[in-house]
C-alpha positions in Angstrom: 66.3 184.0 41.0 62.6 183.1 42.4 60.6 185.0 45.0 60.9 182.1 47.5 64.6 182.3 47.2 64.7 185.8 47.9 62.4 185.7 51.0 64.6 182.5 52.2 67.8 184.4 52.0 66.3 187.2 53.5 64.9 185.2 56.7 68.4 183.4 56.8 69.8 186.8 56.9 67.7 187.7 59.7 68.5 184.6 61.5 72.3 185.0 61.2 71.8 188.5 62.6 70.0 187.3 65.8 72.5 184.4 66.2 75.6 187.0 65.7 74.1 189.1 68.4 73.7 186.1 70.8 77.1 185.2 70.2 78.6 188.4 70.5 76.5 189.0 74.0 77.2 185.7 75.3 78.6 187.3 78.4 75.5 189.5 79.1 73.0 186.9 80.4 70.1 189.3 80.2 70.5 190.1 76.4 71.5 186.6 75.5 68.2 185.5 77.2 65.9 188.3 75.4 67.8 187.6 72.1 67.5 183.8 72.6 63.6 184.5 73.3 63.6 186.6 70.1 65.3 184.0 67.9 62.6 181.4 69.1 59.9 183.8 68.4 61.2 184.7 65.1 61.5 180.8 63.8 58.0 180.3 64.8 57.2 183.3 62.8 59.2 182.0 59.9 57.4 178.6 59.8 53.8 180.2 60.2 54.1 183.3 57.9 57.5 183.7 56.3 56.8 186.7 54.6 55.8 188.8 57.8 59.3 190.1 58.7 60.3 191.2 55.2 56.8 192.8 55.0 57.8 194.7 58.4 60.9 195.7 56.8 59.2 197.4 54.0 56.9 199.1 56.0 59.1 200.2 59.1 62.6 200.3 57.9 62.7 200.7 54.1 61.4 204.2 54.4 64.7 205.1 56.3 66.7 203.5 53.4 68.9 206.7 53.1 69.9 206.9 56.8 70.6 203.1 56.8 72.8 203.3 53.5 74.6 206.6 55.0 75.3 204.6 58.1 73.2 207.4 59.9 73.4 206.3 63.7 70.2 208.3 64.5 68.4 205.6 62.8 69.3 203.2 65.7 69.6 205.5 68.6 67.3 208.6 68.2 64.2 206.9 66.4 61.2 206.1 68.5 60.2 202.7 67.1 56.8 202.3 69.1 55.4 205.1 67.3 55.8 203.6 64.0 54.5 200.1 65.2 51.9 200.7 67.9 54.1 198.9 70.1 53.5 195.4 67.9 57.2 195.1 67.6 60.0 196.1 65.4 63.1 194.5 64.4 65.4 197.1 66.1 63.3 196.9 69.2 63.2 193.2 69.5 66.9 192.9 69.1 67.5 195.6 71.4 69.7 197.4 69.0 68.9 200.7 70.6 70.0 199.9 74.0 72.9 197.8 72.9 74.0 200.6 70.7 73.9 203.2 73.5 75.5 200.8 76.3 77.7 198.1 74.7 78.5 198.0 71.3 81.9 198.6 69.7 82.5 200.2 66.4 82.8 196.9 64.4 79.4 195.6 65.8 77.9 198.9 64.9 79.4 198.4 61.2 78.3 194.9 61.2 74.8 195.8 62.2 74.5 198.6 59.3 75.7 196.0 56.8 73.1 193.5 57.9 70.4 196.2 57.4 71.9 197.1 54.1 71.3 193.4 53.0 67.7 193.9 54.4 67.0 196.7 51.9 68.6 195.0 48.9 66.7 191.8 49.6 63.4 193.3 50.3 63.8 195.6 47.0 64.6 192.3 45.4 61.6 190.8 46.7 59.2 193.3 45.7 60.5 193.2 42.3 60.1 189.8 41.8 56.7 189.9 43.2 56.0 192.7 40.6 57.2 190.6 37.8 55.0 187.8 39.0 52.1 189.4 38.9 52.9 191.0 35.7 53.1 187.3 34.2 49.9 186.3 35.8 
């Protein structure tokens, strides 16, 4: 599997998460509007810098791999993401996951969110391994 296909899978998975949240919160006009704007920003970012989101996951989410793999809710509800990102944005913030988690998220949706983030972890590890392999062979 090439690096680009892992990157494509990663970005497709982010897009699937955003789309599933838009569908799930279709009845909440405010969240739906914000998530739709987030999706548009993501699509633009993906076209201009497809590595940006996966690199952000590696820096801002991957350090919490243990919490994510153990379905530790504190990752989503107690963490202050602005201290990590200097208010530059964070996937959890952009998708309003903390707010949704605290106000309007059922258990099944919570499990789904954790599963998406586990996939992000696995794909980001694969991305790094493939980059290292490419650098070795050059």
